[in-house]
C-alpha positions in Angstrom: -12.8 -75.5 54.4 -14.7 -73.2 52.0 -13.0 -71.7 48.8 -13.5 -67.9 48.3 -14.4 -67.1 44.9 -12.5 -64.7 43.0 -13.8 -61.1 43.0 -14.3 -60.0 39.3 -15.8 -56.7 39.7 -12.5 -54.7 40.0 -11.1 -55.7 36.7 -14.1 -55.0 35.3 -14.3 -51.6 36.6 -10.7 -51.0 35.4 -11.6 -51.9 31.8 -14.7 -49.7 31.8 -12.6 -46.8 32.9 -9.8 -47.6 30.0 -12.6 -47.5 27.8 -14.2 -44.4 29.3 -10.8 -42.7 28.7 -10.0 -43.3 25.3 -12.7 -41.3 23.6 -11.2 -38.4 25.5 -7.9 -39.1 24.5 -8.7 -39.4 21.2 -10.7 -35.9 21.5 -7.6 -34.4 23.1 -5.2 -35.8 20.2 -7.6 -34.6 17.5 -7.9 -31.2 18.9 -4.4 -30.8 19.5 -3.6 -32.0 15.9 -6.3 -29.2 14.5 -4.6 -26.5 16.5 -1.2 -27.7 15.5 -2.8 -27.3 12.0 -4.1 -23.8 12.3 -0.6 -22.9 14.0 1.1 -24.1 10.9 -1.1 -22.4 8.4 -0.9 -19.3 10.3 2.7 -19.2 10.5 3.7 -20.7 7.2 0.2 -18.5 5.2 2.3 -18.4 2.0 2.9 -14.6 0.8 0.7 -15.1 -2.4 -2.0 -14.6 0.3 -0.8 -11.1 1.1 -0.2 -10.2 -2.6 -3.9 -11.5 -3.2 -4.9 -9.0 -0.4 -3.1 -6.0 -1.6 -4.6 -6.6 -5.3 -8.0 -7.0 -3.9 -7.7 -3.6 -1.6 -6.1 -1.6 -4.5 -8.3 -2.9 -7.2 -5.4 -4.4 -8.8 -3.8 -1.1 -9.5 -1.0 -2.0 -6.8 0.2 -5.7 -7.5 2.8 -8.0 -5.8 4.1 -10.2 -8.6 6.3 -13.2 -7.8 5.7 -13.6 -4.1 8.3 -15.5 -1.9 8.1 -16.7 1.3 5.4 -16.3 4.0 3.1 -13.6 5.2 5.4 -12.8 8.0 8.6 -12.7 5.9 9.1 -12.5 2.4 9.7 -10.6 -1.2 7.8 -9.8 -4.5 8.2 -7.5 -7.3 5.9 -4.2 -6.8 3.7 -3.5 -9.7 1.5 -0.3 -10.9 -1.4 -1.3 -13.3 -4.0 0.9 -14.8 -8.0 0.3 -14.3 -9.8 -2.8 -15.4 -9.3 -4.3 -18.9 -6.4 -1.7 -19.4 -2.7 -3.3 -20.7 -0.6 -0.6 -18.8 1.7 -1.7 -16.1 5.0 -1.1 -14.8 7.3 -3.2 -12.2 10.7 -2.0 -10.5 13.0 -4.9 -10.7 14.0 -4.0 -6.9 12.3 -6.6 -4.7 10.2 -5.4 -2.0 11.1 -7.3 1.5 8.9 -7.4 4.4 8.7 -8.7 8.0 5.8 -8.8 10.1 5.0 -9.5 13.8 2.1 -9.3 16.0 2.0 -6.6 18.7 -0.3 -6.0 21.5 -3.0 -4.0 19.6 -2.2 -5.7 15.9 0.5 -6.2 13.6 3.6 -4.4 12.5 5.3 -4.5 9.1 8.7 -3.3 8.1 9.0 -2.7 4.6 12.6 -2.2 2.6 13.5 -2.1 -0.7 17.1 -1.6 -2.1 17.5 1.6 -3.5 14.0 3.1 -2.9 13.2 2.3 0.7 16.8 2.2 2.5 15.7 2.5 6.3 12.7 0.4 7.3 9.3 1.9 6.7 7.1 0.8 9.4 3.3 0.3 9.1 1.5 -0.3 12.0 -2.3 -1.9 11.5 -4.6 -2.2 14.6 -8.1 -3.6 13.9 -10.9 -3.3 16.2 -14.8 -3.4 16.4 -16.3 -1.7 13.2 -12.7 0.1 12.6 -9.2 0.0 11.8 -6.0 2.2 12.0 -3.2 2.2 9.9 -0.2 4.5 10.7 3.3 5.0 8.6 6.4 6.0 10.1 9.4 6.6 8.2 13.4 7.4 9.4 13.5 11.4 9.7 10.3 11.4 8.0 11.3 9.9 4.7 9.0 7.1 3.3 10.7 6.3 0.1 11.7 7.4 -3.4 11.0 5.9 -6.7 11.7 6.7 -10.5 8.7 8.3 -11.7 8.5 6.3 -15.0 7.0 3.8 -12.6 3.6 5.9 -12.7 3.3 5.3 -16.4 1.7 1.8 -15.5 -1.1 3.6 -13.8 -2.8 4.2 -17.4 -3.7 7.8 -18.9 -2.4 10.3 -18.6 0.6 9.2 -17.5 1.3 6.6 -20.0 0.9 9.4 -22.6 3.5 11.7 -20.7 5.8 9.3 -19.8 7.4 10.9 -16.6 11.1 10.9 -15.8 13.0 12.1 -12.8 12.3 11.0 -9.1 9.6 10.7 -7.1 9.8 11.3 -3.3 7.5 10.9 -0.7 7.8 12.1 3.0 5.7 12.4 6.4 6.3 13.4 10.0 3.6 11.3 10.5 0.6 9.7 8.6 -2.3 7.7 9.9 -5.6 6.3 8.4 -8.6 5.5 10.5 -11.6 3.8 9.2 -15.3 3.1 10.5 -18.5 2.5 8.6 -18.6 5.9 7.0 -15.2 5.4 5.5 -11.7 6.4 5.8 -10.3 9.4 7.8 -6.8 11.1 7.6 -4.4 12.2 10.4 -1.3 13.6 9.7 0.2 15.4 6.4 2.2 14.1 4.0 4.5 15.5 1.0 4.8 14.2 -2.3 7.9 15.5 -4.5 8.2 15.3 -8.1 11.9 16.0 -8.8 13.7 16.8 -12.1 10.4 15.9 -13.8 10.8 15.3 -17.7 8.6 14.1 -20.3 8.8 12.7 -24.1 6.1 15.6 -24.9 8.8 18.1 -24.8 12.4 18.5 -25.5 13.2 20.8 -22.4 14.8 18.3 -20.0 14.2 19.0 -17.1 10.8 20.8 -17.0 10.8 21.4 -13.2 10.7 20.1 -9.6 7.3 20.2 -8.3 5.4 19.4 -4.8 2.0 18.2 -3.5 1.2 18.7 0.2 -1.8 16.4 1.3 -3.6 17.5 4.8 -7.2 16.6 6.2 -9.7 18.4 5.4 -13.2 17.9 7.0 -13.9 14.8 8.0 -13.6 12.8 5.3 -11.5 14.5 3.0 -7.8 15.2 1.7 -6.9 18.7 0.8 -4.4 18.9 -2.2 -2.3 21.8 -2.7 0.1 21.7 -6.2 3.2 24.3 -6.5 6.4 24.5 -8.6 9.8 24.5 -6.8 11.6 25.3 -9.8 11.7 25.0 -13.6 10.5 26.1 -17.2 7.3 24.5 -16.9 5.0 26.4 -13.9 2.3 24.4 -12.1 -0.2 25.4 -9.7 -3.3 23.6 -8.1 -5.7 22.9 -5.6 -7.9 19.8 -4.6 -9.3 17.3 -3.0 -9.7 13.5 -2.3 -12.9 12.4 -0.9 -15.9 10.0 -1.6 -16.0 11.1 -4.8 -12.6 10.2 -5.7 -9.6 12.5 -6.9 -10.4 16.3 -8.0 -7.7 18.8 -9.0 -8.2 22.1 -10.8 -5.0 24.1 -11.7 -2.9 25.9 -14.0 0.0 25.3 -16.2 2.3 27.9 -18.0 5.7 28.6 -19.1 8.6 30.5 -17.5 9.7 33.8 -19.2 11.5 33.0 -22.4 10.3 29.4 -22.9 7.0 30.0 -24.1 7.3 28.8 -27.5 9.6 25.6 -26.5 6.4 24.6 -24.1 3.7 25.7 -26.4 2.8 22.3 -27.9 2.9 20.5 -24.5 0.4 23.0 -22.8 -2.0 22.4 -25.6 -2.1 18.9 -24.6 -2.0 18.7 -20.9 -4.9 21.1 -20.4 -7.5 23.5 -22.0 -5.4 26.6 -23.6 -6.5 29.9 -22.2 -4.1 32.5 -23.6 -0.7 31.9 -22.2 -2.5 29.3 -19.8 -3.3 25.7 -19.6 -6.2 24.8 -17.6 -5.7 21.7 -15.6 -8.7 19.4 -14.6 -8.3 15.9 -12.9 -11.6 14.2 -11.7 
């Protein structure tokens, strides 16, 4: 009786299949690990990355100091600083808190700062091919309010004036769009300087003022300065464009305040009789 030889090809084919699957399993495991690492970096990106981006975009004029948390949820101390090489800087003790989440079109940030931004300030960022859009929305048009003394950190001439009072920012809808040619503003904004004072004058307060910002042309922002009330009267017009900020105006004293404001008028502009000609940029 003839014995049947054992069939060896089936086990060999099985071993070959296992050996063939091993590189694929390793490749999928490696890809999964890399995707997990990327997801971890994205979701846990440190707040310091956001602070670096803000400093770079503002040319170090706005800084986020002592950042804590992540890009998606964190806080920092906001600082205004002078131009490169300047020693001027001022910090607000109230921390700025943010929370971010992705949307269908981009990212949405909500900002709050105790005592300054009570209702969340919403910032929507929509990137695109060669362009991006940033929109600011606040509750009932109010974006925030801060002490005017904070502005002294920006350097001259604010560091000389040492302003006091309150700075308020409001807008019914403010949008910025950029493309290869630069930035364009949509909507209007109002900056109010209330109960303004200065170490250069003994009169306190000097007055309250407002600066209106509105689109002008394709790439320019028109500025309109006016006095709400007070001993120091300010008026002016200007624009923000490719060449930066430009403002021309006049300062004068209210009737009966000429003597008290004479020294201040000599400092803030070029004297022309009872007027002081203002020129910025």
